[in-house]
TORPA-4810 file (N, C-alpha, C, O; in nm, 3 decimals):
<nodes>
NODE_1_12.642_12.411_9.040_12.536_12.476_9.106_12.557_12.627_9.066_12.672_12.665_9.044_M
NODE_2_12.457_12.710_9.056_12.514_12.867_9.035_12.512_12.934_9.111_12.557_13.049_9.111_T
NODE_3_12.421_12.836_9.249_12.471_12.953_9.354_12.541_12.897_9.478_12.578_12.780_9.487_T
NODE_4_12.554_12.983_9.563_12.584_12.952_9.684_12.548_12.888_9.799_12.473_12.959_9.866_A
NODE_5_12.579_12.747_9.865_12.516_12.646_9.974_12.443_12.741_10.108_12.480_12.857_10.127_L
NODE_6_12.364_12.693_10.172_12.410_12.791_10.308_12.388_12.665_10.405_12.284_12.602_10.388_V
NODE_7_12.448_12.636_10.474_12.502_12.553_10.615_12.345_12.564_10.674_12.290_12.667_10.634_L
NODE_8_12.292_12.510_10.728_12.223_12.512_10.877_12.341_12.444_10.989_12.439_12.384_10.945_A
NODE_9_12.323_12.458_11.106_12.342_12.441_11.250_12.242_12.262_11.280_12.133_12.208_11.263_M
NODE_10_12.353_12.243_11.322_12.294_12.099_11.368_12.262_12.102_11.459_12.331_12.150_11.548_P
NODE_11_12.126_12.045_11.484_12.004_11.992_11.595_12.090_11.817_11.655_12.087_11.709_11.595_D
NODE_12_12.161_11.851_11.793_12.180_11.746_11.877_12.143_11.655_11.887_12.200_11.546_11.885_F
NODE_13_11.991_11.693_11.908_11.890_11.630_11.992_11.790_11.518_11.886_11.715_11.422_11.905_S
NODE_14_11.841_11.594_11.773_11.753_11.496_11.614_11.836_11.467_11.572_11.950_11.505_11.599_Q
NODE_15_11.776_11.338_11.439_11.894_11.232_11.400_11.925_11.322_11.250_11.868_11.406_11.180_S
NODE_16_12.031_11.261_11.252_12.110_11.300_11.096_12.043_11.239_11.002_11.951_11.169_11.046_F
NODE_17_12.055_11.240_10.893_12.049_11.174_10.765_12.159_11.226_10.671_12.181_11.339_10.625_V
NODE_18_12.243_11.061_10.651_12.382_11.095_10.579_12.308_11.032_10.372_12.236_10.938_10.339_V
NODE_19_12.345_11.090_10.327_12.285_11.035_10.163_12.410_11.025_10.090_12.461_11.135_10.067_E
NODE_20_12.488_10.899_10.039_12.618_10.825_9.961_12.544_10.827_9.796_12.436_10.773_9.771_I
NODE_21_12.614_10.889_9.713_12.577_10.791_9.586_12.776_10.807_9.559_12.842_10.905_9.595_D
NODE_22_12.820_10.712_9.506_12.889_10.649_9.434_12.914_10.659_9.245_12.857_10.562_9.195_A
NODE_23_12.952_10.711_9.181_12.990_10.663_9.033_13.087_10.644_8.995_13.160_10.658_9.093_C
NODE_24_13.178_10.605_8.869_13.302_10.549_8.746_13.358_10.601_8.855_13.428_10.523_8.919_G
NODE_25_13.344_10.752_8.913_13.575_10.884_8.903_13.470_10.925_9.022_13.496_11.042_9.050_R
NODE_26_13.390_10.889_9.082_13.412_10.995_9.189_13.270_10.923_9.297_13.191_10.833_9.268_G
NODE_27_13.282_11.015_9.438_13.208_11.004_9.565_13.164_11.163_9.576_13.211_11.272_9.547_I
NODE_28_13.001_11.089_9.655_12.945_11.204_9.690_12.834_11.181_9.833_12.749_11.097_9.861_G
NODE_29_12.887_11.301_9.902_12.803_11.249_10.027_12.728_11.402_10.052_12.750_11.508_9.993_I
NODE_30_12.654_11.379_10.137_12.596_11.500_10.237_12.517_11.468_10.315_12.408_11.416_10.291_V
NODE_31_12.574_11.501_10.446_12.472_11.489_10.632_12.387_11.633_10.623_12.423_11.751_10.613_L
NODE_32_12.288_11.583_10.628_12.128_11.655_10.655_12.026_11.631_10.753_12.009_11.509_10.768_M
NODE_33_11.953_11.699_10.825_11.870_11.692_10.903_11.737_11.781_10.959_11.715_11.891_11.010_Q
NODE_34_11.678_11.683_10.924_11.520_11.783_10.897_11.544_11.831_10.767_11.563_11.952_10.780_G
NODE_35_11.553_11.798_10.639_11.558_11.838_10.525_11.693_11.975_10.454_11.722_12.034_10.350_G
NODE_36_11.749_11.958_10.634_11.835_12.106_10.553_11.980_12.060_10.555_12.011_11.950_10.601_R
NODE_37_12.063_12.139_10.507_12.283_12.110_10.492_12.297_12.112_10.537_12.292_12.227_10.578_L
NODE_38_12.342_12.018_10.632_12.509_12.027_10.767_12.626_12.028_10.682_12.705_12.121_10.673_I
NODE_39_12.630_11.958_10.643_12.738_11.935_10.492_12.742_11.881_10.427_12.652_11.798_10.412_A
NODE_40_12.854_11.886_10.338_12.866_11.776_10.179_13.046_11.731_10.158_13.144_11.783_10.213_Y
NODE_41_13.044_11.669_10.104_13.170_11.566_10.023_13.179_11.542_9.907_13.071_11.513_9.855_L
NODE_42_13.275_11.541_9.833_13.215_11.520_9.737_13.420_11.465_9.682_13.515_11.541_9.700_S
NODE_43_13.433_11.323_9.621_13.571_11.293_9.623_13.649_11.267_9.513_13.563_11.186_9.480_K
NODE_44_13.732_11.258_9.422_13.714_11.227_9.324_13.792_11.069_9.431_13.804_11.065_9.554_A
NODE_45_13.839_10.936_9.308_13.834_10.820_9.366_13.983_10.798_9.295_14.015_10.819_9.178_I
NODE_46_14.073_10.741_9.420_14.156_10.735_9.322_14.218_10.638_9.293_14.184_10.532_9.345_A
NODE_47_14.366_10.643_9.168_14.357_10.579_9.053_14.361_10.422_9.114_14.292_10.330_9.069_T
NODE_48_14.445_10.412_9.214_14.398_10.307_9.222_14.324_10.202_9.277_14.364_10.086_9.289_Q
NODE_49_14.163_10.265_9.324_14.057_10.261_9.372_13.973_10.216_9.223_13.930_10.101_9.229_N
NODE_50_13.945_10.284_9.097_13.872_10.283_9.008_13.813_10.198_8.938_13.705_10.207_8.879_L
NODE_51_13.949_10.035_8.953_13.854_9.902_8.897_13.745_9.798_9.034_13.710_9.680_9.041_G
NODE_52_13.726_9.918_9.120_13.665_9.869_9.229_13.510_9.869_9.216_13.466_9.983_9.228_L
NODE_53_13.419_9.781_9.195_13.283_9.756_9.158_13.224_9.916_9.291_13.287_9.979_9.376_S
NODE_54_13.063_9.923_9.236_12.989_10.033_9.267_12.994_9.981_9.457_13.052_10.050_9.540_T
NODE_55_12.940_9.885_9.483_12.962_9.805_9.619_13.023_9.850_9.672_12.967_9.898_9.770_Y
NODE_56_13.180_9.880_9.664_13.319_9.830_9.707_13.339_10.035_9.705_13.420_10.091_9.778_E
NODE_57_13.315_10.054_9.679_13.304_10.245_9.590_13.168_10.311_9.777_13.196_10.365_9.884_K
NODE_58_13.060_10.273_9.727_12.958_10.298_9.780_13.032_10.271_9.969_13.063_10.367_10.040_E
NODE_59_13.043_10.136_10.008_13.086_10.132_10.094_13.233_10.234_10.162_13.221_10.276_10.277_F
NODE_60_13.323_10.257_10.107_13.432_10.331_10.139_13.380_10.447_10.122_13.461_10.534_10.154_L
NODE_61_13.249_10.502_10.075_13.218_10.652_10.063_13.129_10.659_10.198_13.093_10.768_10.244_A
NODE_62_13.095_10.532_10.259_13.024_10.517_10.359_13.147_10.540_10.519_13.144_10.603_10.625_L
NODE_63_13.224_10.463_10.464_13.365_10.437_10.551_13.400_10.590_10.587_13.380_10.639_10.698_L
NODE_64_13.455_10.659_10.474_13.463_10.781_10.494_13.329_10.970_10.513_13.360_11.088_10.527_L
NODE_65_13.162_10.886_10.500_13.159_10.945_10.596_13.146_11.010_10.719_13.147_11.127_10.758_A
NODE_66_13.128_10.854_10.790_13.184_10.829_10.913_13.251_10.897_10.969_13.219_10.988_11.046_I
NODE_67_13.395_10.848_10.926_13.481_10.907_11.006_13.522_11.043_10.944_13.626_11.083_10.998_T
NODE_68_13.478_11.124_10.854_13.568_11.227_10.899_13.423_11.383_10.928_13.441_11.505_10.932_K
NODE_69_13.295_11.304_10.942_13.138_11.361_11.034_13.132_11.232_11.214_13.037_11.177_11.268_W
NODE_70_13.250_11.235_11.240_13.247_11.116_11.356_13.217_11.220_11.465_13.174_11.168_11.567_R
NODE_71_13.231_11.390_11.471_13.227_11.464_11.567_13.084_11.462_11.599_13.049_11.478_11.716_H
NODE_72_12.990_11.444_11.497_12.835_11.419_11.474_12.757_11.367_11.463_12.635_11.388_11.462_Y
NODE_73_12.843_11.260_11.448_12.728_11.127_11.420_12.777_11.031_11.606_12.715_10.951_11.676_L
NODE_74_12.868_11.076_11.615_12.946_10.954_11.777_12.820_10.978_11.876_12.838_11.056_11.970_Q
NODE_75_12.718_10.927_11.863_12.608_10.934_12.011_12.519_10.962_11.969_12.420_10.941_12.039_G
NODE_76_12.496_11.023_11.835_12.374_11.039_11.807_12.302_10.913_11.728_12.363_10.816_11.685_S
NODE_77_12.169_10.933_11.719_12.116_10.829_11.632_12.120_10.922_11.405_12.086_11.026_11.348_H
NODE_78_12.188_10.779_11.370_12.182_10.866_11.254_12.093_10.773_11.148_12.060_10.665_11.197_F
NODE_79_12.055_10.793_11.029_11.978_10.748_10.879_12.100_10.732_10.775_12.157_10.824_10.717_I
NODE_80_12.127_10.588_10.764_12.159_10.594_10.577_12.131_10.573_10.462_12.076_10.468_10.430_I
NODE_81_12.163_10.672_10.368_12.052_10.685_10.254_12.197_10.650_10.127_12.313_10.690_10.125_R
NODE_82_12.114_10.556_10.030_12.269_10.474_10.023_12.205_10.401_9.908_12.155_10.294_9.942_I
NODE_83_12.188_10.446_9.726_12.127_10.401_9.615_12.147_10.220_9.573_12.050_10.150_9.542_D
NODE_84_12.250_10.182_9.579_12.329_10.069_9.586_12.271_9.933_9.640_12.330_9.869_9.727_Q
NODE_85_12.133_9.888_9.575_12.099_9.782_9.621_12.111_9.630_9.652_12.038_9.536_9.684_K
NODE_86_12.292_9.664_9.613_12.355_9.498_9.711_12.476_9.566_9.843_12.584_9.528_9.889_S
NODE_87_12.373_9.697_9.870_12.430_9.739_10.049_12.293_9.685_10.105_12.276_9.698_10.227_L
NODE_88_12.208_9.634_10.042_12.062_9.630_10.115_12.107_9.569_10.232_12.132_9.635_10.333_K
NODE_89_12.117_9.459_10.226_12.165_9.328_10.320_12.199_9.401_10.457_12.133_9.383_10.559_H
NODE_90_12.356_9.519_10.447_12.410_9.548_10.599_12.305_9.637_10.681_12.297_9.645_10.804_I
NODE_91_12.245_9.685_10.610_12.177_9.817_10.673_12.029_9.739_10.751_11.957_9.804_10.827_F
NODE_92_11.994_9.566_10.712_11.907_9.582_10.749_11.932_9.515_10.879_11.837_9.468_10.940_E
NODE_93_12.029_9.509_10.917_12.055_9.438_11.036_12.134_9.502_11.162_12.237_9.568_11.153_Q
NODE_94_12.075_9.474_11.265_12.079_9.550_11.398_12.202_9.552_11.398_12.279_9.478_11.336_R
NODE_95_12.225_9.636_11.467_12.350_9.745_11.558_12.354_9.738_11.696_12.241_9.777_11.723_L
NODE_96_12.408_9.714_11.799_12.380_9.733_11.937_12.532_9.812_11.969_12.560_9.826_12.089_D
NODE_97_12.603_9.851_11.894_12.719_9.847_11.967_12.736_10.067_11.936_12.708_10.117_11.827_S
NODE_98_12.772_10.131_12.029_12.796_10.262_11.999_12.915_10.294_11.925_13.015_10.235_11.966_V
NODE_99_12.934_10.388_11.807_13.041_10.409_11.805_13.114_10.506_11.902_13.235_10.524_11.893_L
</nodes>
């Protein structure tokens, strides 16, 4: 990045979008709303987790995102976007519980 990011204020009456990506050595996560960036997070994958599959790394990133941004997501509708095809079946399930 060559310029500073401008973060938007959240509107709790609208849905949030959590976008996740994991690669060999790190994860990147963004929290967005209406195409505007609310928060972002990147983290190196711990040495003991480097041997995990991409599926497992993406799932760990999802858990980190929900834990880190719980104050935004709890009680709100949110969409998870992830590029890992092997996780597709998880997101096709209907969950009736609330965080």
